[in-house]
C-alpha positions in Angstrom: -13.8 38.7 -38.6 -16.3 38.7 -41.4 -15.8 36.5 -44.4 -17.2 36.9 -47.9 -17.9 33.3 -48.6 -20.7 31.6 -46.8 -18.8 28.2 -46.5 -15.9 29.9 -44.7 -18.2 31.8 -42.6 -19.9 28.7 -41.4 -16.7 27.0 -40.5 -15.3 30.0 -38.7 -18.4 30.4 -36.6 -17.7 27.0 -35.2 -14.0 26.6 -35.1 -13.4 30.0 -33.4 -15.7 29.0 -30.4 -13.3 29.6 -27.4 -14.3 26.2 -25.9 -13.4 24.3 -28.9 -10.1 26.1 -29.1 -9.5 25.2 -25.3 -10.1 21.5 -26.0 -8.4 21.0 -29.3 -5.6 23.6 -29.3 -3.5 23.3 -32.4 -5.1 20.1 -33.5 -7.9 22.2 -34.7 -5.8 23.2 -37.8 -6.1 19.7 -39.0 -9.8 19.7 -38.6 -12.0 18.0 -41.2 -13.9 21.1 -41.9 -10.7 23.1 -43.0 -9.8 20.0 -45.1 -13.1 20.4 -46.8 -12.5 24.0 -47.4 -9.2 23.3 -49.2 -10.8 20.5 -51.2 -13.4 22.9 -52.4 -10.9 25.5 -53.4 -9.7 23.1 -56.2 -13.3 22.9 -57.5 -13.9 26.7 -57.7 -14.0 29.0 -60.5 -10.5 30.6 -61.3 -12.0 34.0 -60.7 -12.9 33.4 -57.1 -10.1 30.9 -56.2 -7.5 33.4 -55.2 -9.9 35.3 -52.8 -11.3 32.0 -51.3 -7.8 30.9 -50.6 -6.9 34.2 -49.0 -9.9 33.9 -46.7 -8.9 30.3 -45.7 -5.5 31.6 -44.8 -7.1 34.5 -42.7 -9.1 31.9 -40.9 -6.1 29.9 -40.0 -4.3 33.0 -38.9 -7.5 34.0 -36.7 -7.2 30.4 -35.1 -3.5 30.6 -34.5 -3.9 33.9 -32.7 -6.7 32.6 -30.5 -4.5 29.6 -29.7 -1.5 31.8 -28.9 -3.6 33.9 -26.8 -5.2 31.1 -24.8 -1.7 29.7 -24.2 -0.4 33.0 -22.9 -3.2 33.1 -20.4 -2.4 29.6 -19.2 1.2 30.5 -18.6 0.5 33.4 -16.2 -1.6 31.3 -13.8 -0.1 30.7 -10.4 1.5 27.2 -9.9 -0.6 24.9 -7.7 1.0 22.8 -5.0 -1.2 19.6 -5.1 0.5 18.4 -1.9 -0.5 21.4 0.1 -3.2 20.6 2.7 -5.1 23.8 2.2 -5.4 26.4 -0.6 -2.5 28.9 0.0 -4.4 31.5 -2.0 -7.3 31.6 0.6 -6.9 33.6 3.8 -5.9 31.5 6.9 -9.2 32.3 8.5 -11.0 30.3 5.9 -8.6 27.1 6.3 -10.2 24.0 7.7 -9.2 22.8 11.0 -6.5 20.0 10.4 -6.2 17.1 12.6 -3.1 16.7 14.7 -0.5 14.1 13.5 -0.8 12.6 16.9 -4.1 11.0 15.7 -2.6 9.2 12.9 -0.6 6.0 12.9 1.7 4.2 10.4 0.2 1.9 8.0 0.5 -1.8 8.8 2.2 -2.6 5.6 4.9 0.1 6.2 5.5 -1.1 9.8 5.8 -4.8 8.7 8.0 -3.8 5.8 10.5 -2.2 8.3 10.3 -5.4 10.4 11.0 -7.5 7.3 13.8 -5.4 6.2 15.4 -5.4 9.7 15.4 -9.2 9.6 17.2 -9.4 6.3 19.7 -6.6 7.4 20.6 -8.9 10.4 21.1 -11.7 7.9 23.6 -9.6 6.0 21.5 -8.3 3.1 21.4 -4.8 2.0 18.1 -3.3 0.3 17.3 -1.2 -2.8 14.0 0.2 -3.4 12.2 -1.1 -6.7 11.1 1.4 -9.3 7.3 2.1 -10.1 7.9 2.5 -13.8 10.4 0.7 -15.8 11.1 -0.5 -19.4 10.6 -3.8 -21.4 14.4 -4.7 -21.2 14.4 -4.8 -17.3 10.8 -6.3 -17.1 11.5 -9.1 -19.5 14.6 -9.3 -21.6 17.2 -9.1 -18.9 15.3 -11.8 -17.1 15.5 -14.3 -20.0 12.1 -13.4 -21.5 13.2 -12.9 -25.3 10.6 -11.2 -27.5 7.8 -13.4 -28.3 8.4 -15.7 -25.4 5.2 -17.3 -24.4 5.9 -16.8 -20.8 5.3 -13.1 -21.3 1.6 -13.8 -21.7 1.5 -14.9 -18.0 2.1 -11.4 -16.9 -1.1 -9.3 -17.7 1.2 -6.1 -17.6 0.0 -2.4 -17.5 1.9 -0.5 -20.0 2.0 3.0 -21.3 1.7 4.3 -24.9 5.3 5.1 -24.8 6.3 1.6 -24.2 7.0 2.1 -20.4 5.8 -0.5 -17.9 4.3 -0.6 -14.4 6.4 -3.5 -12.9 4.6 -6.7 -12.3 7.4 -7.8 -10.0 10.5 -6.3 -8.3 12.6 -8.5 -10.4 13.0 -5.7 -12.8 15.8 -4.5 -10.5 17.7 -7.8 -10.7 19.9 -7.0 -13.6 20.9 -3.6 -12.2 21.8 -5.3 -8.8 23.9 -8.0 -10.5 25.8 -5.6 -12.8 26.6 -3.3 -9.7 27.2 -6.3 -7.5 29.9 -7.6 -9.9 32.4 -5.3 -8.0 31.6 -7.2 -4.8 32.3 -10.6 -6.3 35.6 -9.2 -7.8 36.5 -8.4 -4.1 35.5 -12.0 -3.0 32.3 -10.5 -1.5 28.7 -12.0 -2.1 25.9 -10.1 -3.7 23.2 -10.1 -1.0 20.4 -7.6 -1.7 16.7 -7.5 -1.0 14.4 -5.4 -3.4 11.1 -4.1 -1.8 8.7 -2.1 -3.9 5.2 -1.7 -5.2 4.1 -3.9 -8.2 1.0 -3.7 -10.5 -0.9 -6.5 -12.2 -4.2 -6.6 -14.1 -5.8 -8.9 -11.6 -9.4 -9.6 -10.9 -9.6 -8.2 -7.5 -10.9 -10.3 -4.7 -10.1 -11.2 -1.1 -6.8 -12.7 -1.9 -5.8 -10.8 -5.0 -5.2 -7.2 -5.8 -4.0 -5.1 -8.8 -1.5 -3.2 -6.6 0.5 -4.6 -3.8 4.0 -4.9 -2.1 6.7 -7.4 -3.0 10.2 -8.3 -1.9 12.7 -9.8 -4.2 15.8 -11.3 -2.8 19.1 -12.1 -4.6 22.2 -13.8 -3.3 25.2 -14.6 -5.6 28.5 -16.3 -4.6 30.7 -19.2 -5.4 29.3 -22.6 -4.5 25.8 -21.4 -3.9 23.0 -24.2 -4.1 19.3 -24.9 -3.4 20.0 -25.8 0.1 21.4 -22.4 0.7 18.0 -21.0 -0.5 15.9 -23.2 1.6 18.0 -22.4 4.7 17.9 -18.6 4.2 14.2 -18.4 3.6 13.3 -20.8 6.4 15.5 -18.6 8.8 13.7 -15.5 7.7 10.2 -17.0 8.1 10.8 -18.5 11.6 12.2 -15.2 12.7 9.3 -13.2 11.4 6.5 -15.5 12.8 8.5 -16.4 15.9 8.0 -20.1 15.5 9.4 -23.3 13.8 8.1 -23.6 10.1 8.2 -26.4 7.6 9.1 -25.5 4.1 8.3 -27.4 0.9 9.5 -26.5 -2.5 7.3 -27.8 -5.4 8.6 -27.5 -9.1 7.4 -24.7 -11.1 8.6 -22.6 -14.1 10.2 -19.1 -14.2 12.3 -18.1 -17.2 14.8 -16.4 -15.1 15.6 -19.2 -12.6 16.6 -22.8 -13.2 15.5 -25.0 -11.4 12.5 -23.0 -10.3 10.1 -23.7 -7.4 7.3 -22.2 -5.6 7.8 -22.4 -1.6 5.0 -23.6 0.5 5.1 -23.2 4.2 3.1 -24.8 7.1 0.3 -22.7 8.2 1.3 -20.6 11.0 -2.3 -20.4 12.5 -3.3 -24.1 12.7 0.1 -26.0 12.6 -1.1 -28.0 9.7 -4.3 -29.0 11.2 -6.4 -26.9 8.7 -8.2 -23.7 9.1 -9.8 -21.1 6.7 -6.7 -19.2 6.2 -5.0 -22.2 4.5 -8.2 -23.5 3.1 -7.9 -26.4 5.3 -5.0 -27.9 3.5 -2.4 -27.1 6.4 -0.1 -25.4 3.7 0.1 -21.9 2.3 1.8 -21.0 -1.1 3.8 -17.9 -0.5 5.9 -17.1 -3.6 8.4 -18.1 -6.2 12.1 -19.0 -6.1 14.9 -20.9 -7.6 18.6 -20.7 -8.7 19.2 -17.7 -10.9 19.4 -18.7 -14.7 22.9 -18.8 -16.2 21.7 -16.6 -18.9 20.6 -13.9 -16.3 24.0 -13.9 -14.8 25.7 -13.9 -18.3 23.5 -10.7 -19.2 25.0 -8.9 -16.1 28.5 -10.0 -17.1 28.8 -12.6 -14.4 30.6 -15.8 -15.2 28.0 -18.5 -14.6 30.6 -21.3 -14.6 32.3 -19.6 -11.5 29.3 -18.2 -9.6 25.8 -19.3 -8.8 23.0 -17.7 -6.9 19.3 -18.0 -5.9 16.5 -15.5 -6.0 13.0 -15.4 -4.5 10.0 -13.2 -4.6 7.0 -13.0 -2.1 4.1 -10.7 -1.5 4.3 -8.5 1.5 0.7 -8.1 1.9 -0.1 -11.8 1.9 2.7 -12.2 4.6 1.1 -9.6 6.7 -2.3 -11.0 6.3 -1.1 -14.2 7.7 0.7 -12.8 10.6 -2.4 -10.7 11.8 -5.2 -13.0 10.6 -6.5 -10.4 8.0 -9.2 -11.9 5.8 -9.3 -9.6 2.9 -6.3 -8.0 1.1 -8.5 -5.1 0.0 -8.4 -3.7 3.6 -4.9 -2.5 3.0 -5.9 0.1 0.2 -9.5 0.8 1.5 -8.4 3.6 3.9 -10.9 2.4 6.4 -10.2 3.9 9.9 -11.7 1.1 11.9 -9.3 -1.2 10.1 -6.2 1.0 10.5 -6.7 1.8 14.1 -6.2 -1.8 15.1 -2.6 -1.1 14.2 -2.0 2.3 15.9 
């Protein structure tokens, strides 16, 4: 479209570029160039002002038509199945030859996750998979992290611009399990649930730390539950998993959602406390956190904390598997290296 005024002609030649329309879409209508044209309109002589304004509106109409036409083109594109192993729009003769599924094997983390869950099933626990995206309430507030609580700074958390959170622990499911499990308590049955899932933390990645890993949270609530029940439950699990007697030590720690809180340390299953490179020659390995569920967390779920008590724990599955198989670097799990994975086929 031709424009009489050179200022409008110059802006039109730039803004009507199809590539600019493609990248900016309707935001182009708020571009600084158009803003300057409207500002210039106020400074013009009255005899040209009306015609100048009409040409600005014509330019806006031209831009809108170009945006609408481009959106129409996008809507008629065939949908793409991003999970398809080949391009379904290409003839089968050109499809690459796919490997047989018999050449593959289960990932060691998934195999061991099944083993871990099987042990807990036999101990009377049910399971519920954790979410991979959650909200601030379930990540913090329901676990006794009020807004502004300094302990929130201990979690360098991935967050979206909409305020959603990539959970840093599977404890985000705890409030949901307690609320649902209240029905069991009312029927004189305990809440006994494990929560496996993938968690995300802004960590400096090294041989023992990753930004993405698997965790299992455990919850048990009933009348008369104490720390001794916590120790015996977790000791039973570890001895069944490693198929050997284990020593467990609880050392004091702090978590807002448990009181008292502990870190559990187990005797090294590789050297039987003699010292090796896995346990940094200390004979002991820190595995995770645990404690008695804080009364405020129980009350948040509508459970009477003067009648019921319970314990919770959380540990990293990756580290548990590393110790079982003598894996020296946590990064192997996510690297996709066939020479590593084939060891577990």
